GUROKE-275069 format. One record per residue (C-alpha): x, y, z; residue number from 1. Coordinates in steps of 0.001 Angstrom, whole numbers. Layout:
<nodes>
NODE     east    north       up  num
NODE        X        Y        Z  NUM
...
</nodes>
This chain:
<nodes>
NODE     east    north       up  num
NODE   -23979    33344    19487    1
NODE   -26751    32711    17103    2
NODE   -26572    28712    15525    3
NODE   -25769    31076    11198    4
NODE   -22824    32432    14111    5
NODE   -22127    28571    15163    6
NODE   -21446    27642    11750    7
NODE   -20084    29760     9992    8
NODE   -16378    29831    12878    9
NODE   -16857    26172    12092   10
NODE   -16036    26909     8729   11
NODE   -13272    28463     9466   12
NODE   -11717    26150    11401   13
NODE   -11576    24053     8899   14
NODE   -10378    25469     6040   15
NODE    -8161    27122     7721   16
NODE    -9027    31076     5500   17
NODE   -12652    33272     5497   18
NODE   -12202    33104     1819   19
NODE   -12060    29010     1923   20
NODE   -15301    29122     4713   21
NODE   -17223    31449     2499   22
NODE   -16866    29379     -836   23
NODE   -17052    26741      990   24
NODE   -20655    28902     2908   25
NODE   -21647    30222     -233   26
NODE   -21788    34096     1551   27
NODE   -19427    36725      674   28
NODE   -15749    36894     2608   29
NODE   -17001    39886     4193   30
NODE   -19781    38130     6086   31
NODE   -17634    35236     7053   32
NODE   -15497    37838     8782   33
NODE   -18241    40134     9590   34
NODE   -20015    37339    11655   35
NODE   -16565    36427    13117   36
NODE   -15711    39572    14872   37
NODE   -19661    39943    16577   38
NODE   -18978    36004    17863   39
NODE   -15838    37296    19697   40
NODE   -18188    40500    20569   41
NODE   -20749    39138    21522   42
NODE   -18425    36451    24122   43
NODE   -15221    38920    24725   44
NODE   -12539    36808    23577   45
NODE   -10556    36654    20579   46
NODE   -10832    32632    18809   47
NODE    -9135    33435    15877   48
NODE    -5462    34473    16064   49
NODE    -4942    35611    12226   50
NODE    -2165    34235    10190   51
NODE     -284    34348     6148   52
NODE    -1497    30959     6958   53
NODE    -4438    31729     8293   54
NODE    -6429    31340    10933   55
NODE    -5524    29631    14525   56
NODE    -7549    29057    16853   57
NODE    -6697    30276    20522   58
NODE    -7863    29263    23559   59
NODE   -10611    30568    24025   60
NODE   -11669    29219    19851   61
NODE   -10295    26039    21282   62
NODE   -12862    25171    24332   63
NODE   -15633    26645    21618   64
NODE   -15365    23968    19058   65
NODE   -16282    21685    21099   66
NODE   -19664    23372    22538   67
NODE   -20071    24659    19076   68
NODE   -20773    21154    17624   69
NODE   -22430    20080    21137   70
NODE   -25049    23165    20843   71
NODE   -25065    22489    16338   72
NODE   -25798    19078    16942   73
NODE   -28763    19512    19582   74
NODE   -29857    22109    17529   75
NODE   -30645    20037    14431   76
NODE   -31934    16822    16827   77
NODE   -34747    19675    17952   78
NODE   -35766    20596    14822   79
NODE   -36557    17005    13542   80
NODE   -38259    16344    17184   81
NODE   -39768    18843    16620   82
NODE   -40828    17329    13391   83
NODE   -41667    14207    14119   84
NODE   -39402    12996    11403   85
NODE   -37215     9836    11834   86
NODE   -33739     9637    13351   87
NODE   -31535    10207    10091   88
NODE   -27765     8605    11222   89
NODE   -24689     9501     8171   90
NODE   -22242     6562     7202   91
NODE   -19501     6984     5237   92
NODE   -17392     4209     3402   93
NODE   -14554     3744      589   94
NODE   -16318     2376    -2402   95
NODE   -14154     -282    -2368   96
NODE   -16258    -1431     1627   97
NODE   -19196       59      -72   98
NODE   -20863    -2936    -1667   99
NODE   -19401    -5778      633  100
NODE   -19612    -5229     4153  101
NODE   -22148    -2400     4844  102
NODE   -24784    -4355     3683  103
NODE   -24251    -6604     6207  104
NODE   -24510    -3193     8856  105
NODE   -27460    -1893     7225  106
NODE   -29446    -5365     8027  107
NODE   -28180    -5673    11151  108
NODE   -28864    -1952    11842  109
NODE   -32398    -2121    10830  110
NODE   -33458    -5797    13289  111
NODE   -31979    -3186    16569  112
NODE   -33676       87    15277  113
NODE   -35788       72    12562  114
NODE   -37268     3459    13384  115
NODE   -33766     5473    12854  116
NODE   -32646     5529     9414  117
NODE   -29392     5415     7869  118
NODE   -27678     7096     5424  119
NODE   -24480     5689     3157  120
NODE   -21937     7952     1408  121
NODE   -19713     5879     -464  122
NODE   -16241     8041    -2090  123
NODE   -13262     7154    -2756  124
NODE   -11575     9694     -584  125
NODE   -10390     8643     2344  126
NODE    -9348    12056     3812  127
NODE   -12789    13946     2469  128
NODE   -14640    11049     4684  129
NODE   -12725    12036     7747  130
NODE   -13474    15410     7579  131
NODE   -16563    14941     7176  132
NODE   -16529    12523    10581  133
NODE   -14218    15568    12750  134
NODE   -16764    18125    10778  135
NODE   -19587    16340    11996  136
NODE   -21235    15948     7921  137
NODE   -21047    11875     9506  138
NODE   -21737     9798    12529  139
NODE   -19071     7538    11322  140
NODE   -16884     6287     8234  141
NODE   -14949     2994     7421  142
NODE   -12235     2656     6331  143
NODE    -9024      490     5192  144
NODE    -7006      892     8520  145
NODE    -3720     -736    10291  146
NODE    -2018      236    13700  147
NODE    -2562      754    17066  148
NODE    -3594     4340    15492  149
NODE    -5820     6079    12467  150
NODE    -3606     6287    10210  151
NODE     -194     3718    10440  152
NODE    -1435     2515     7309  153
NODE      265     5694     5796  154
NODE    -1336     8914     5287  155
NODE    -1678    11443     7884  156
NODE    -3883    11001    11206  157
NODE    -7204    13435    11194  158
NODE    -6699    17272    12268  159
NODE    -8685    15047    15455  160
NODE    -8318    12220    17071  161
NODE   -11089    10108    16875  162
NODE   -12365     7272    18287  163
NODE   -11750     3760    16426  164
NODE   -12929        3    16916  165
NODE   -11832    -2620    14276  166
NODE   -13979    -4668    13338  167
NODE   -12752    -7047    10693  168
NODE    -9345    -8445     9034  169
NODE    -9530    -7930     5826  170
NODE    -6665   -10830     4005  171
NODE    -4307    -9406      682  172
NODE    -3381   -11048    -2194  173
NODE     -619   -10871    -4395  174
NODE    -2173   -11405    -7507  175
NODE    -1082   -12495   -11001  176
NODE    -2028   -14965   -14237  177
NODE    -1477   -18074   -14466  178
NODE     1419   -16889   -17186  179
NODE     3221   -14534   -15447  180
NODE     6730   -15755   -14704  181
NODE     6187   -15517   -11325  182
NODE     3837   -17345   -10981  183
NODE     4767   -21166   -10255  184
NODE     7731   -20079    -7439  185
NODE     7691   -20630    -4371  186
NODE     9352   -18536    -1097  187
NODE     8769   -15713    -2805  188
NODE    10759   -12107    -1140  189
NODE    10254    -8999    -1968  190
NODE    13418    -8444    -3539  191
NODE    12309   -11874    -6372  192
NODE     9685    -8305    -7394  193
NODE    12422    -5504    -8154  194
NODE    11566    -4661   -12031  195
NODE     8400    -6474   -11912  196
NODE     5216    -3839   -12568  197
NODE     3181    -3706   -10102  198
NODE     -631    -2360   -10846  199
NODE    -1407      524    -8324  200
NODE    -4089     3430    -9031  201
NODE    -2352     6829    -6660  202
NODE     -399     7397    -3971  203
NODE    -3007     7908    -1738  204
NODE    -5075     4457    -2919  205
NODE    -5141     2256      644  206
NODE    -3539     -553    -1607  207
NODE     -456     1332    -2537  208
NODE      403     2133      956  209
NODE     -132    -1633     1782  210
NODE     2341    -2307    -1253  211
NODE     4546      387     -153  212
NODE     4896    -1051     3651  213
NODE     5183    -4952     2188  214
NODE     6985    -4968    -1225  215
NODE     8751    -1360     -771  216
NODE    10247     -194    -3882  217
NODE    11664    -3476    -5257  218
NODE     8663    -3189    -8068  219
NODE     7747     -487   -11167  220
NODE     4065     1165   -10263  221
NODE     1962     1026   -12797  222
NODE    -1263     3181   -12941  223
NODE    -4440     1767   -13516  224
NODE    -7270     2833   -12125  225
NODE    -9103     1638    -9768  226
NODE    -9971    -2145    -8277  227
NODE   -11604    -3428   -10886  228
NODE    -9049    -2140   -13255  229
NODE    -6064    -3121   -11248  230
NODE    -7314    -7398   -11372  231
NODE    -8848    -6481   -14995  232
NODE    -4869    -5625   -16532  233
NODE    -3408    -8394   -13871  234
NODE    -5494   -11187   -15848  235
NODE    -4289    -9548   -19259  236
NODE     -631    -9950   -17917  237
NODE        3    -6750   -17588  238
NODE      880    -7034   -14238  239
NODE     1155    -8419   -10803  240
NODE    -1177    -6402    -8194  241
NODE    -2620    -6320    -4380  242
NODE    -5497    -6676    -4386  243
NODE    -8103    -6935    -1517  244
NODE    -9453   -10911     -819  245
NODE   -12744   -10614    -1057  246
NODE   -12555    -7994    -4999  247
NODE   -10544   -11009    -6741  248
NODE   -12128   -14570    -5057  249
NODE   -13695   -15040    -8483  250
NODE   -11342   -14254   -10026  251
NODE    -8923   -17061    -8049  252
NODE   -11197   -19231    -8563  253
NODE   -12032   -19553   -11756  254
NODE    -8493   -19132   -13112  255
NODE    -7906   -16183   -14745  256
NODE    -5840   -15419   -11813  257
NODE    -3751   -16981    -9598  258
NODE    -1698   -15811    -5603  259
NODE     1782   -15297    -5661  260
NODE     3505   -17392    -2837  261
NODE     4664   -13910    -1122  262
NODE     3468   -13589     2386  263
NODE     1315   -10499     2870  264
NODE      267    -8861     6474  265
NODE    -3585    -8402     6332  266
NODE    -5421    -4804     6793  267
NODE    -7904    -4030     9033  268
NODE   -11761    -2664     8600  269
NODE   -11929      179    10226  270
NODE   -14739     1982    12170  271
NODE   -14007     5664    13128  272
NODE   -16364     8364    15150  273
NODE   -16258    11416    16857  274
NODE   -16435    10336    21193  275
NODE   -18511    13102    21536  276
NODE   -21295    12307    19041  277
NODE   -21307     9135    20787  278
NODE   -25452    10740    22809  279
NODE   -26844    10831    18852  280
NODE   -30354     8819    18203  281
NODE   -29263     5353    17285  282
NODE   -25228     5834    16884  283
NODE   -24374     3289    19573  284
NODE   -26849      963    17931  285
NODE   -25130     1618    14376  286
NODE   -21630      936    16452  287
NODE   -23247    -2210    17526  288
NODE   -24277    -2794    14500  289
NODE   -21491    -2849    12799  290
NODE   -18957    -5118    15811  291
NODE   -21639    -7830    16669  292
NODE   -20160   -11127    14486  293
</nodes>
């Protein structure tokens, strides 16, 4: 087995088609097909079932999958160690969390492992972060979720099970401008929001999903944009919004927003990672830094 064949194997597993894997690897589709055939020949097994919906792993392919990741991880570690380079851990985070929580993790990690660098990648797309954790391009990622399994908030579960730990509760606040008709009412229920304008981002947004779970279909969804836009529109009386408390704390203190009297449950700040990567240099320390009070 050659490392380039294993990288090609991983790309086909991830993208499900030779064409998409070729685009990701910047190779011709014929080169990808040839590498997979050569790998299958060298092992004496069929790794993929070819079908109209793409490539599916056979039982032998599933067995190779775990080995492939470990071998590629070890090759990368060997490369950096031979070159006497500092180990680098790649941590992903939703943009919403990058400024509020990541700095604390980085500070604690630097105290514990000053010999390991941490590379941060923030992204608006949760699915992209999870795909990069599954694919080994990130060691771990910070998401917003709830429940007993990854995805219980309402987004699709990752293609492979991920280990996770819930770090902190993330309180939510249903907010509106002080002059909003509901601002002075007490004991609100989701039914009281019928025909109200609920400012949202996109259906994939954590706060859209939380609003669907808590408020149901009663409010009219008005797409505004990201958290800063939803907050600003709410301050200008254009609707109500369900946002993380840390994002509206200043507005609540200044009186430009008020909290509506409708209880909403917290979300969880969730760190996800692949269990088979816990042996990477510094990986256990980043988990410790994230979970330490």
